[in-house]
C-alpha positions in Angstrom: -7.7 4.0 8.0 -4.3 2.8 9.5 -1.4 4.3 11.3 1.8 2.4 11.5 3.9 3.9 14.3 7.4 3.0 15.5 7.8 3.6 19.3 11.2 3.4 21.0 11.7 0.8 23.7 13.4 3.3 26.0 11.5 6.5 26.9 13.0 9.9 25.6 15.0 8.1 22.9 15.4 9.7 19.6 14.5 7.7 16.5 16.7 7.8 13.5 15.0 5.2 11.3 14.1 4.1 7.9 11.0 2.0 7.6 9.1 0.4 4.8 5.4 -0.6 4.7 4.5 -3.3 2.1 1.0 -4.3 0.9 1.3 -7.5 -1.2 -1.5 -7.8 -3.8 -3.3 -10.8 -5.3 -1.9 -11.5 -8.8 -5.3 -10.8 -10.4 -5.4 -7.3 -8.9 -4.9 -4.5 -11.4 -3.0 -1.5 -10.0 -2.8 2.0 -11.3 -0.7 4.9 -9.8 -2.7 8.1 -9.6 -1.3 11.6 -10.4 -0.5 12.6 -6.9 1.9 9.6 -6.5 0.6 9.3 -2.9 -2.4 7.2 -4.0 -3.2 4.2 -6.1 -6.3 2.6 -7.6 -6.8 -1.2 -7.2 -9.3 -3.1 -9.3 -10.0 -6.5 -7.9 -10.9 -9.6 -9.8 -14.6 -9.1 -9.0 -14.5 -5.6 -10.6 -14.6 -3.6 -7.3 -12.5 -0.6 -7.1 -10.5 0.5 -4.1 -8.0 3.3 -3.5 -5.0 3.3 -1.2 -3.7 6.7 0.0 -0.7 7.7 2.0 -0.7 11.5 2.4 2.8 13.0 2.3 4.3 9.7 1.1 5.1 8.2 -2.3 3.5 4.9 -3.0 5.7 2.7 -5.2 4.5 -0.3 -7.2 7.1 -3.1 -7.2 7.2 -6.7 -8.4 6.8 -9.4 -5.8 6.2 -13.2 -5.6 3.3 -15.0 -4.1 4.4 -18.3 -2.6 1.0 -19.3 -1.0 -0.7 -20.3 -4.4 -1.5 -24.0 -4.7 -0.1 -24.1 -8.2 3.3 -22.8 -7.0 5.0 -19.4 -6.9 3.4 -16.6 -9.0 4.5 -13.1 -10.0 2.5 -10.3 -8.5 2.9 -6.8 -7.3 3.2 -5.0 -4.0 2.6 -1.5 -2.8 5.7 0.0 -1.1 5.8 3.1 1.1 9.2 4.1 2.4 9.7 6.7 5.2 12.2 8.2 7.4 9.6 9.2 10.1 8.2 7.2 13.0 4.7 7.3 11.6 3.0 6.3 8.4 -0.7 7.1 7.9 -2.7 5.3 5.2 -6.2 4.6 4.1 -7.9 1.9 2.0 -11.4 3.0 0.8 -13.9 2.1 -1.8 -14.9 5.2 -3.8 -18.6 6.1 -4.3 -20.2 4.2 -7.2 -20.2 7.3 -9.4 -16.4 7.7 -9.0 -15.9 4.0 -9.9 -17.7 4.4 -13.2 -15.3 7.2 -14.3 
């Protein structure tokens, strides 16, 4: 579970912000947006399944480039959460085995 929070430098300062949280994925990771739009399913190269959730937010799937690959730049994807609030809550969890089989 994670919470990203933007805190003003000066106390009692109102925040009028737009923030973006990005999760860059390995090129071998399969990603599927789930019905709610606020969660996605990730299937890793080893077959394990994970879910990323961001309640009250939309998770977008966008193209990205991985530059750290020894063979050179590779196309990949990233999860993007845009917000106009000072806090983004998110979770990364591995579903129970019976959920993974479905």
